[in-house]
MARROPA-337109 format. One line per field, with one value per residue (C-alpha): z, y, x; residue number from 1. Coordinates in nm, 4 decimals, padded with zeros to 6 digits, m for minus. Layout:
BEGIN
zz	(Z:...)
yy	(Y:...)
xx	(X:...)
resi	(NUM:...)
! end
This chain:
BEGIN
zz	(m00.4273:m00.6034:m00.8459:m00.5584:m00.3791:m00.6889:m00.7374:m00.3794:m00.4174:m00.7390:m00.5728:m00.2736:m00.4935:m00.7047:m00.4066:m00.3956:m00.7611:m00.8533:m00.9052:m00.9616:m01.0511:m01.0027:m01.0074:m01.3604:m01.2993:m00.9792:m01.1130:m01.3574:m01.4459:m01.5354:m01.4960:m01.5600:m01.9079:m01.7613:m02.0256:m02.0104:m02.1913:m02.1521:m02.2214:m01.8965:m01.6833:m01.5420:m01.3220:m01.2892:m01.0109:m00.9521:m01.2501:m01.4873:m01.7662:m01.7340:m01.8147:m02.0686:m02.4277:m02.3761:m02.3187:m02.0311:m01.8396:m02.0212:m01.8002:m01.7773:m01.4192:m01.2705:m01.0083:m00.6686:m00.3684:m00.1449:00.1126:00.0656:m00.2624:m00.5841:m00.6326:m00.2788:m00.1737:m00.0146:00.0666:m00.2601:m00.4663:m00.4394:m00.5565:m00.8572:m01.0019:m01.0298:m01.2564:m01.5962:m01.7985:m01.9709:m01.6415:m01.3702:m01.0000:m00.9099:m00.7558:m00.5323:m00.3593:m00.0249:m00.1003:m00.4537:m00.5741:m00.6694:m00.8864:m00.9104:m01.1917:m01.2376:m01.4723:m01.3637:m01.4646:m01.4572:m01.0861:m01.0756:m00.9756:m01.2781:m01.5188:m01.7377:m01.4437:m01.1180:m00.7865:m00.5836:m00.6951:m00.3717:m00.2851:00.0723:00.1099:m00.0954:00.0853:00.0350:00.2898:00.3193:00.4701:00.6983:00.5232:00.3287:00.3749:00.2918:00.2917:00.2755:00.6108:00.4937:00.8242:00.9851:00.7138:00.7961:00.6427:00.4050:00.2401:00.2708:m00.0508:00.1085:m00.0664:m00.2747:m00.0650:m00.1961:m00.3063:m00.4876:m00.8052:m00.7749:m00.5945:m00.7372:m00.4014:m00.3420:m00.6220:m00.8311:m00.9430:m01.3094:m01.4976:m01.8320:m01.6986:m01.9244:m02.2376:m02.1654:m01.8309:m01.8433:m01.9260:m01.8073:m01.6598:m01.2820:m01.0502:m00.7108:m00.5950:m00.2698:m00.1565:m00.0195:00.3474:00.5231:00.5815:00.5825:00.2465:00.1333:m00.0462:00.0578:m00.0465:m00.1052:m00.1224:m00.2622:m00.0973:m00.2442:m00.0734:m00.3043:m00.0975:00.2780:00.4818:00.1823:00.1227:m00.0387:m00.3925:m00.3755:m00.5872:m00.4643:m00.5818:m00.4527:m00.4766:m00.3994:m00.1817:m00.1683:00.0500:m00.0166:00.2383:00.4641:00.5970:00.9155:00.9201:01.0973:01.2014:00.9340:01.0563:00.9157:00.7008:00.8158:01.1809:01.3548:01.6398:01.9380:02.1835:02.3223:02.5155:02.4942:02.1205:02.0014:01.7591:01.3913:01.1586:00.7839:00.5849:00.8288:00.9472:01.2280:01.4193:01.7845:01.9986:01.6985:01.7329:01.7867:01.7556:01.5770:01.5672:01.1993:01.2794:01.4176:01.2508:00.9569:01.0355:01.2222:01.3662:01.4112:01.5222:01.2623:01.3523:01.0552:00.9589:00.6036:00.4204:00.1514:00.1089:00.1136:00.0779:00.3844:00.3293:00.5778:00.4244:00.5801:00.4231:00.4596:00.6335:00.4200:00.0714:00.1046:m00.0404:00.0246:00.2605:00.3535:00.3184:00.4577:00.2711:00.3491:00.0506:00.0242:00.3921:00.4607:00.5266:00.8873:01.1843:01.3256:01.4560:01.2733:01.3130:01.0156:00.9618:00.7675:00.5834:00.5752:00.2143:00.2231:00.5079:00.6056:00.7379:01.0796:01.0609:01.0698:00.8974:00.8668:00.9244:00.6980:00.7148:00.4347:00.2809:m00.0728:m00.2498:m00.2626:m00.5598:m00.6006:m00.3365:m00.5758:m00.8762:m00.9980:m00.8173:m00.5882:m00.3145:m00.5328:m00.4572:m00.0796:00.1240:00.4354:00.5662:00.8776:00.9247:01.2391:01.3045:01.3581:01.4531:01.3235:01.4815:01.5933:01.9245:02.2047:02.1878:02.3185:02.5927:02.4880:02.5370:02.2707:02.0218:02.0894:02.0507:01.7291:01.4994:01.6732:01.6631:01.2887:01.2263:01.4350:01.2634:00.9206:00.9972:01.1523:00.8278:00.6158:00.8189:00.7942:00.4173:00.3726:00.5951:00.4025:00.0642:00.1845:00.3597)
yy	(02.2204:02.4167:02.1293:01.8857:02.1208:02.1703:01.7937:01.7479:02.0129:01.8539:01.5100:01.6411:01.8484:01.5442:01.3879:01.6699:01.7021:01.8102:01.5331:01.4666:01.1936:01.1051:00.8115:00.7472:00.4488:00.3251:m00.0067:m00.1662:m00.5220:m00.6866:m00.5021:m00.8097:m00.6998:m00.3980:m00.1627:00.0704:m00.0395:00.2099:m00.0661:m00.2372:00.0675:00.0545:00.3657:00.6887:00.9422:01.2556:01.4899:01.2763:01.4156:01.7483:01.5839:01.3142:01.3214:01.3962:01.0302:00.8303:01.0238:01.3535:01.6620:01.8358:01.9634:01.6543:01.6141:01.7797:01.8350:02.0228:01.7482:01.7395:01.6602:01.8537:01.8349:01.8394:01.6990:01.9832:02.0710:02.2619:02.0129:01.6698:01.3439:01.3315:01.6353:01.4403:01.1618:01.1157:00.8358:00.7891:00.8048:00.6681:00.6305:00.3105:00.0122:m00.2361:m00.5574:m00.6746:m00.9182:m00.7810:m00.7127:m00.3450:m00.2265:00.1358:00.2708:00.5822:00.7174:00.6875:01.0424:00.9459:00.8582:00.5020:00.3811:00.1807:00.1251:00.4076:00.6542:00.5980:00.4167:00.7313:00.8093:00.8637:00.6800:00.7578:00.6550:00.5160:00.4612:00.4570:00.6021:00.5612:00.7751:00.6741:00.5370:00.7794:01.1045:01.4405:01.6370:01.5517:01.5251:01.3572:01.4111:01.1650:00.9020:00.5554:00.3777:00.1136:m00.0093:00.0612:m00.0332:00.0167:00.1965:00.1225:00.1928:00.4797:00.3748:00.0579:m00.0294:m00.0555:m00.3636:m00.3051:m00.1884:00.1327:00.3846:00.2206:m00.0902:m00.0012:m00.3207:m00.1588:00.1713:00.2113:00.1736:00.5145:00.6613:00.9584:00.7656:00.4129:00.2174:00.1651:m00.0084:m00.1634:m00.3750:m00.4351:m00.6395:m00.4688:m00.5652:m00.6523:m00.3342:m00.1993:m00.1464:00.2139:00.4909:00.5699:00.8262:00.7231:00.9090:00.7934:00.9621:00.9397:01.1070:01.1428:01.3270:01.2691:01.5438:01.6939:01.7078:01.4056:01.3997:01.2998:01.1688:01.1221:00.9156:00.7629:00.4141:00.2270:m00.0730:m00.3750:m00.6841:m01.0511:m01.2585:m00.9675:m00.9266:m00.7287:m00.4209:m00.4418:m00.1836:m00.1164:m00.1483:m00.0337:m00.3038:m00.2475:m00.2693:m00.2956:m00.5213:m00.6610:m00.9432:m00.9350:m01.1668:m00.9448:m00.9080:m00.8353:m01.0805:m01.0208:m00.9013:m00.9381:m01.0465:m01.0055:m01.1703:m01.1273:m01.3155:m01.3922:m01.3079:m01.2473:m01.3209:m01.0215:m01.1832:m01.4814:m01.6195:m01.6445:m01.9196:m02.1574:m02.0493:m02.2594:m02.2262:m01.9770:m02.1070:m01.8527:m01.8735:m01.7033:m01.5781:m01.5184:m01.4300:m01.4778:m01.4366:m01.6815:m01.9555:m01.7998:m01.8688:m01.7536:m01.6507:m01.5424:m01.3829:m01.3016:m00.9790:m00.7308:m00.4169:m00.1952:m00.3439:m00.5704:m00.8505:m01.1944:m01.4440:m01.6980:m01.8068:m02.0162:m02.0773:m02.2668:m02.2971:m02.3029:m02.2344:m02.2551:m01.9321:m01.8501:m01.7671:m01.9817:m01.9873:m02.2081:m02.2832:m02.1926:m02.2577:m02.0091:m02.1883:m01.9577:m02.0093:m01.7766:m01.7014:m01.3391:m01.1110:m00.9540:m00.6705:m00.5713:m00.7788:m00.7949:m01.0919:m01.0247:m01.2363:m01.1714:m01.3334:m01.3539:m01.5310:m01.9063:m02.0185:m01.6856:m01.7113:m01.8161:m01.6091:m01.3383:m01.0136:m01.1903:m00.9330:m00.6721:m00.8597:m00.8785:m00.8895:m00.7943:m00.7878:m00.7039:m00.6381:m00.7250:m00.6174:m00.8955:m00.8408:m01.1130:m01.1369:m01.3792:m01.5588:m01.4956:m01.2093:m00.8765:m00.6896:m00.5524:m00.1955:m00.2553:m00.3811:m00.0917:00.1719:00.0377:00.2209:00.5545:00.4994:00.4300:00.7404:00.9594:00.8182:00.8888:01.2556:01.2996:01.1556:01.3944:01.6997:01.6011:01.5570:01.8975:02.0689:01.9005:02.0215:02.3715:02.4310)
xx	(03.4860:03.2097:03.1530:03.1161:02.8792:02.6676:02.6489:02.5342:02.2654:02.1381:02.1249:01.9330:01.6983:01.6193:01.4515:01.1980:01.0989:00.7489:00.5029:00.1353:m00.1122:m00.4760:m00.7166:m00.8424:m01.0731:m01.2405:m01.3723:m01.1299:m01.2222:m00.8894:m00.5583:m00.3380:m00.2281:m00.0486:m00.1914:m00.4882:m00.8058:m01.0955:m01.3495:m01.2483:m01.3306:m01.6839:m01.6779:m01.4840:m01.4089:m01.6150:m01.6691:m01.4645:m01.6843:m01.4985:m01.1670:m01.2461:m01.1254:m00.7571:m00.6657:m00.5177:m00.2528:m00.3088:m00.2793:m00.6179:m00.5984:m00.7606:m00.4877:m00.5418:m00.3181:m00.5589:m00.6083:m00.9877:m01.1682:m01.1202:m01.4960:m01.6418:m01.9774:m02.1761:m02.5353:m02.5540:m02.3481:m02.5109:m02.3543:m02.5834:m02.4032:m02.0775:m02.1991:m02.3598:m02.5112:m02.1762:m01.9807:m02.2142:m02.1420:m01.9592:m02.1376:m01.9540:m02.0604:m01.9219:m01.6413:m01.5891:m01.2363:m01.2043:m00.9164:m00.8086:m00.5879:m00.3740:m00.1057:00.2616:00.3577:00.7291:00.7188:00.8540:01.2009:01.3133:01.6010:01.4769:01.4696:01.6640:01.6295:01.5563:01.2008:01.0018:00.6804:00.5861:00.2212:m00.0678:m00.3971:m00.7737:m01.0142:m01.3941:m01.6697:m01.9517:m02.2585:m02.4806:m02.2820:m02.4418:m02.1150:m01.7450:m01.5697:m01.2491:m01.0723:m01.3119:m01.2958:m01.1633:m00.8634:m00.9960:m00.6742:m00.3029:m00.1229:00.2185:00.5042:00.8124:01.1271:01.3385:01.6877:01.5894:01.4057:01.0270:00.8955:00.5476:00.4167:00.2244:00.2010:00.4752:00.2851:00.3217:00.4239:00.5196:00.6494:00.9505:00.7379:00.5849:00.6991:00.4588:00.1427:00.2198:m00.0713:m00.0556:m00.2977:m00.3735:m00.6698:m00.8543:m01.1516:m01.4621:m01.4941:m01.8177:m02.0208:m02.3734:m02.5411:m02.5638:m02.3753:m02.0172:m01.7577:m01.3973:m01.0654:m00.7329:m00.4348:m00.0859:00.2107:00.5104:00.7740:00.7708:00.6045:00.4208:00.0448:m00.1172:m00.2463:m00.6087:m00.8949:m01.2498:m01.5449:m01.8673:m02.0170:m02.3329:m02.2346:m02.4607:m02.4307:m02.4991:m02.6871:m02.7641:m02.4081:m02.3774:m02.1526:m01.8191:m01.5638:m01.3051:m00.9476:m00.6115:m00.4558:m00.0983:00.0069:00.3440:00.2459:00.4277:00.3559:00.0031:m00.2250:m00.5356:m00.5880:m00.9399:m01.1059:m01.0293:m01.3075:m01.3467:m01.0414:m00.7541:m00.4341:m00.1803:00.0872:00.0306:00.3373:00.5693:00.9438:01.1707:01.5161:01.6750:02.0309:02.1365:02.3887:02.1246:01.8007:01.6863:01.3172:01.0986:00.7676:00.4867:00.1248:m00.0919:m00.4379:m00.6685:m01.0219:m01.1489:m01.4764:m01.3606:m01.1009:m00.7547:m00.3858:m00.1869:00.1739:00.4405:00.7501:01.0862:01.2083:01.4914:01.3634:01.5900:01.5495:01.2461:01.4590:01.3164:01.4877:01.2262:00.8658:00.5819:00.2593:m00.0599:m00.2905:m00.6714:m00.7384:m01.1135:m01.3057:m01.3745:m01.1483:m00.8728:m00.5145:m00.2637:00.1078:00.3261:00.6951:00.9079:01.1847:01.4864:01.5988:01.8980:02.1383:02.0765:02.3487:02.2988:02.0488:01.6839:01.4231:01.0439:00.8132:00.5162:00.1986:m00.0530:m00.3564:m00.4830:m00.7695:m00.7147:m00.5069:m00.3275:m00.0615:00.2144:00.1089:00.3509:00.2817:00.0320:00.1134:m00.0625:m00.3882:m00.3410:m00.6615:m00.4670:m00.1117:00.0887:00.4611:00.6535:01.0164:01.2697:01.6321:01.8717:02.2143:02.4824:02.4467:02.1998:01.9549:02.0916:01.9047:01.5666:01.6889:01.9553:01.6957:01.4617:01.7316:01.8849:01.6468:01.7038:02.0779:02.0737:01.8654:02.0985:02.4044:02.2552:02.1911:02.5379:02.6785:02.4724:02.5760:02.9426:02.9212:02.7559:03.0150:03.2960:03.1779:03.0883:03.4180)
resi	(1:2:3:4:5:6:7:8:9:10:11:12:13:14:15:16:17:18:19:20:21:22:23:24:25:26:27:28:29:30:31:32:33:34:35:36:37:38:39:40:41:42:43:44:45:46:47:48:49:50:51:52:53:54:55:56:57:58:59:60:61:62:63:64:65:66:67:68:69:70:71:72:73:74:75:76:77:78:79:80:81:82:83:84:85:86:87:88:89:90:91:92:93:94:95:96:97:98:99:100:101:102:103:104:105:106:107:108:109:110:111:112:113:114:115:116:117:118:119:120:121:122:123:124:125:126:127:128:129:130:131:132:133:134:135:136:137:138:139:140:141:142:143:144:145:146:147:148:149:150:151:152:153:154:155:156:157:158:159:160:161:162:163:164:165:166:167:168:169:170:171:172:173:174:175:176:177:178:179:180:181:182:183:184:185:186:187:188:189:190:191:192:193:194:195:196:197:198:199:200:201:202:203:204:205:206:207:208:209:210:211:212:213:214:215:216:217:218:219:220:221:222:223:224:225:226:227:228:229:230:231:232:233:234:235:236:237:238:239:240:241:242:243:244:245:246:247:248:249:250:251:252:253:254:255:256:257:258:259:260:261:262:263:264:265:266:267:268:269:270:271:272:273:274:275:276:277:278:279:280:281:282:283:284:285:286:287:288:289:290:291:292:293:294:295:296:297:298:299:300:301:302:303:304:305:306:307:308:309:310:311:312:313:314:315:316:317:318:319:320:321:322:323:324:325:326:327:328:329:330:331:332:333:334:335:336:337:338:339:340:341:342:343:344:345:346:347:348:349:350:351:352:353:354:355:356:357:358:359:360:361:362:363:364:365:366:367:368:369:370:371:372:373:374:375:376:377:378:379:380:381:382:383)
! end
């Protein structure tokens, strides 16, 4: 009994192991090799000069879990104090692809570790234009990189996009990219927030950048990149690079569903590929796809047909529309270059759709069942 109990405690404790990481580069020119090359980094976070010299991924106290910024912008600490000739402030242009990099620090679910490495949240926030002090609580979500579901090997989403992780788990090169949306020219502050274990403070890194526009672009309101939406007939117009499904499906019969037709609403500042994936909610395994390539920039609604390539079992799935720069939609790891995405829940069963109340309560029922199971297991081993 004691051996079983000890094993259970070790398993549960493993979920809450100590972790840390930080942003190493805030303007990396080409991360496709999967290995760090300092010559490709054109800008660093605040006060990088205090931590240089030890090498990529070396622990020098650069990580921070305070919720604000390790080196805050204040009336007595101006932006100019954070940067040097060797490590200047970043400069971005509206529409430019910006790639951030960080060291893995052993926190990736892979063959050389295990499938239960957490990755709860990985997001970038942005301040209002020309800030004089940090007010991170009021900053706006700029990009949600998603997360890699716990219990399966890394999908390359969120923090765990580290292509050569097992070559050097501590100092493996990780990255994600986003495109600068349309906004007013000026100086902005940015914050990367990574949550490892659920309900714990985020690890953060902060930096600043001069943002310039091309063609006198007008500023628009930044919007979260991930939304769980339902049917609506009063949706506001999309701004910037964005995508969504109008009146998304909520149920499909697996015995009679070979295709799923959806109306996709998009807005793009450049030509794009539009993809709609059918994925397992639990594992993110792929079950179907629709793609329209080289869609002209602008705003429009188009019909897309998801071809269900595999026959799913009854359960919960996700319909995920996303957009990427034209020509990249079928590249390996193209999702790492998403300009925008949405995820809509889809229940797949046998026969006619059950009552709406049944669909809405299924998630709560699964959650309650899980915790009843956990309590029973703990009681069994303790007694």
